[in-house]
C-alpha positions in Angstrom: -0.2 23.0 -25.1 2.7 25.8 -23.9 5.9 25.2 -25.1 9.3 26.2 -24.1 13.1 26.5 -25.0 15.9 25.0 -23.5 19.8 25.5 -23.9 21.8 22.5 -25.4 25.4 22.1 -26.2 27.0 24.9 -28.3 24.1 27.6 -27.2 21.5 26.6 -29.5 17.9 26.2 -28.5 16.1 23.3 -28.3 12.2 23.2 -28.5 10.4 20.9 -25.8 6.5 20.4 -25.4 5.4 21.2 -21.7 3.8 18.4 -19.7 0.2 18.0 -19.3 -1.4 19.7 -16.6 -2.6 17.9 -13.9 -6.1 16.4 -14.2 -8.9 17.2 -11.6 -9.8 14.9 -8.9 -13.2 13.7 -10.7 -11.3 13.1 -13.7 -8.8 11.0 -12.1 -11.6 9.3 -10.1 -13.8 8.5 -13.0 -10.9 7.0 -14.6 -9.7 5.1 -11.8 -13.5 3.8 -11.9 -13.8 3.0 -15.5 -10.4 1.1 -15.3 -11.5 -0.8 -12.5 -14.4 -2.0 -14.4 -12.7 -3.5 -17.2 -10.1 -5.0 -14.9 -13.0 -6.8 -12.9 -14.3 -8.2 -15.9 -11.1 -9.7 -16.9 -10.2 -11.3 -14.1 -12.4 -14.6 -15.2 -10.0 -14.6 -18.1 -7.1 -14.8 -16.2 -7.7 -18.5 -15.3 -5.5 -19.2 -18.3 -2.7 -17.6 -17.2 -2.2 -19.2 -13.9 1.3 -19.7 -14.5 1.6 -15.7 -14.8 -0.3 -15.5 -11.8 2.1 -17.6 -9.5 4.8 -15.7 -10.9 3.8 -12.3 -9.9 2.7 -13.6 -6.7 6.5 -14.6 -6.4 7.4 -11.3 -7.3 5.7 -9.9 -5.0 6.5 -12.1 -1.7 10.1 -12.3 -2.3 10.8 -8.4 -3.4 8.3 -6.6 -0.9 7.6 -8.6 2.0 10.6 -8.2 3.8 10.7 -4.7 3.2 7.1 -4.3 4.3 7.9 -6.1 7.8 11.2 -4.6 8.4 9.5 -1.0 8.4 6.6 -2.4 10.1 8.8 -3.3 13.0 10.3 -0.1 13.2 6.6 1.3 13.2 6.4 -1.1 16.2 9.1 -0.2 18.2 8.3 3.4 17.7 4.4 2.4 19.0 6.0 0.7 22.2 8.1 3.7 22.6 5.4 6.1 22.9 3.2 3.8 24.6 5.4 3.5 27.4 6.2 7.1 27.9 2.8 7.8 27.8 1.8 5.3 30.4 4.7 6.3 32.5 3.4 9.5 32.9 -0.1 8.3 34.1 1.6 6.0 36.6 0.4 2.9 34.7 3.0 1.1 33.2 1.2 -2.1 32.5 -1.5 0.0 30.3 1.6 0.5 28.1 0.9 -2.8 26.5 -2.9 -1.6 25.5 -1.8 1.7 23.9 0.5 -0.6 21.6 -2.7 -2.9 20.8 -4.5 0.2 19.6 -1.2 2.2 18.1 -0.1 -1.0 15.9 -3.3 -2.9 15.1 -5.8 0.1 14.4 -3.5 3.2 12.9 0.0 2.7 12.5 0.7 -0.4 10.5 -2.4 0.1 8.1 -0.9 3.5 7.2 2.6 2.1 7.0 1.5 -0.8 4.8 -0.1 1.4 2.5 2.7 3.6 1.8 5.3 1.5 1.7 3.1 -0.5 -0.9 2.6 2.4 -2.7 5.9 3.0 -3.0 7.4 -0.6 -3.4 5.1 -2.2 -5.5 2.7 0.4 -6.8 5.7 2.4 -8.5 7.4 -1.0 -9.5 4.0 -1.9 -11.5 3.5 1.9 -12.9 7.0 2.0 -14.3 6.9 -1.7 -16.1 3.8 -1.5 -17.5 4.7 2.2 -18.7 7.8 0.8 -20.1 6.1 -2.0 -22.0 3.6 1.0 -23.2 6.3 2.9 -24.5 8.4 0.1 -25.7 5.0 -0.9 -27.8 5.0 -4.7 -26.0 1.5 -3.9 -25.4 0.5 -3.3 -28.6 2.4 -6.3 -29.6 0.4 -8.4 -27.5 -2.8 -7.2 -28.8 -1.7 -7.8 -32.5 -1.2 -11.6 -31.4 -4.7 -11.5 -30.1 -3.7 -11.8 -26.5 -6.0 -9.7 -23.9 -3.2 -7.4 -22.8 -5.2 -6.2 -19.7 -6.2 -9.8 -18.5 -2.5 -10.8 -19.2 -0.6 -7.8 -17.6 -3.5 -6.4 -15.3 -5.6 -9.1 -14.1 -2.7 -11.6 -13.6 -1.0 -8.8 -11.5 -4.1 -8.3 -9.3 -4.7 -11.7 -8.5 -0.9 -12.2 -7.5 -1.0 -9.3 -5.2 -4.4 -10.6 -4.1 -2.3 -14.1 -3.0 0.5 -12.4 -1.2 -0.7 -8.8 0.6 -3.1 -10.6 2.6 -0.5 -12.5 4.2 2.2 -9.6 4.2 -0.3 -7.4 6.0 -0.4 -10.1 9.1 3.1 -11.0 8.9 3.6 -6.7 9.4 1.2 -6.7 12.1 3.3 -9.5 13.8 6.3 -7.7 13.2 5.3 -4.5 15.0 3.8 -6.6 18.0 6.9 -8.1 18.3 8.8 -4.4 18.3 6.4 -2.8 20.5 7.1 -6.0 23.0 10.6 -5.5 23.1 10.4 -2.3 24.1 7.9 -2.6 26.9 9.2 -6.1 28.4 12.9 -5.8 27.4 14.0 -2.0 26.9 12.3 -0.4 29.4 11.5 -3.5 31.7 8.4 -1.9 32.8 6.7 -4.9 33.2 7.2 -8.9 32.9 6.3 -10.7 29.5 3.5 -12.3 31.1 1.7 -8.6 32.4 2.4 -7.4 29.4 0.8 -10.3 27.0 -2.3 -10.0 29.4 -2.8 -6.5 28.6 -1.9 -6.4 24.9 -4.6 -9.1 24.4 -7.2 -7.8 26.8 -7.2 -4.3 24.4 -8.0 -6.5 21.2 -10.0 -9.0 20.3 -10.6 -11.2 17.0 -12.9 -8.5 15.7 -10.2 -6.1 15.7 -7.9 -8.1 13.8 -10.7 -8.9 11.4 -11.4 -5.1 11.0 -7.9 -4.2 10.6 -7.1 -6.9 8.1 -10.1 -5.3 5.9 -8.5 -2.1 6.2 -5.1 -3.6 4.8 -7.1 -5.6 1.8 -9.1 -2.4 1.3 -5.6 -0.5 1.1 -3.9 -3.2 -0.9 -6.6 -3.1 -3.5 -6.6 0.6 -4.2 -2.8 0.7 -4.2 -2.7 -1.8 -6.8 -5.7 -0.8 -9.2 -4.2 2.8 -8.9 -0.6 1.4 -10.1 -2.3 -0.7 -12.7 -4.5 2.3 -14.2 -1.8 4.9 -14.3 1.0 2.0 -15.8 -1.6 0.6 -18.3 -2.6 4.0 -19.6 0.5 6.0 -20.3 0.9 7.5 -23.7 4.1 8.9 -24.7 7.6 8.2 -23.8 10.4 7.9 -20.7 9.1 11.4 -19.8 5.2 10.2 -19.4 6.5 6.9 -17.4 8.2 8.8 -15.1 5.3 11.4 -14.6 2.9 8.7 -14.4 4.7 7.3 -11.6 5.2 10.2 -9.8 1.2 11.1 -10.2 0.0 7.5 -9.1 2.5 8.0 -5.5 0.2 10.9 -5.2 -2.7 9.9 -5.6 -1.8 6.3 -3.7 -1.1 8.5 -0.4 -4.5 10.5 -0.8 -6.2 7.2 -1.4 -4.1 5.2 1.7 -4.9 8.5 4.0 -8.7 8.8 3.4 -9.2 4.8 3.4 -7.5 4.1 6.4 -8.9 7.1 8.1 -12.6 6.3 6.9 -12.0 2.6 8.2 -11.2 3.8 11.7 -14.5 5.9 11.8 -16.5 2.8 10.3 -15.0 0.5 12.8 -14.4 2.0 15.8 -16.0 5.5 15.7 -19.4 5.0 17.2 -18.0 2.0 19.5 -13.9 2.5 20.3 -14.3 -1.3 21.9 -12.8 -0.2 24.9 -12.1 -2.9 27.8 -13.2 -0.6 30.4 -16.1 -0.6 32.6 
């Protein structure tokens, strides 16, 4: 590992070890797969830590849901704004509601949800677990015969599994409300009844199910990546920060690929357009 010298107080040079080079994509995917397998095997043991599962669910619900809904509201407003502008250019103002339905349900909300989740929840998990690893708290749990991965990893995964699907539905509702305010109140292109008619004509329950599946898959990816990078920290505070940054980079790529793949899988061959 290469080393360098940095200036210190008084002109003295302090020798500092360079950070390790980034791992390759295959190595990262392999490490994530191995960790996910280990984490899955520990899930049944989390039943003995039900109180910790509930506590982690409460932490995510109170600390992240409002942020996710607020940003989804702004994203939905952007969808409503662009949809109204596009429909006006075609001379078909009522169709703006249909464009808003596609924009929020299929694309924008899954992306926004994943990115905000990675930044708010994912980075928090990495920093928390990394600090525990550096502070030797995880080693202390192992010394007390407590399965640390079950207590720290599985409980957080189950807590997120309880809260995040509901948070995703709330984010969808928030974006729909913002898109409706843009089309009905801000631009007054159509009446509220006409907007609702076209909005729900351009989507059905199957589309909602597909979107929720995308959201759940993105949630699982973000949480597993965060737990993997946080639990596997080795070193000191610098390595905790490095792991947090790398987890965010991996999550950005993963969320983008998962959302794109979900769109191609669910709507690529059949866009489900209500047009004859």
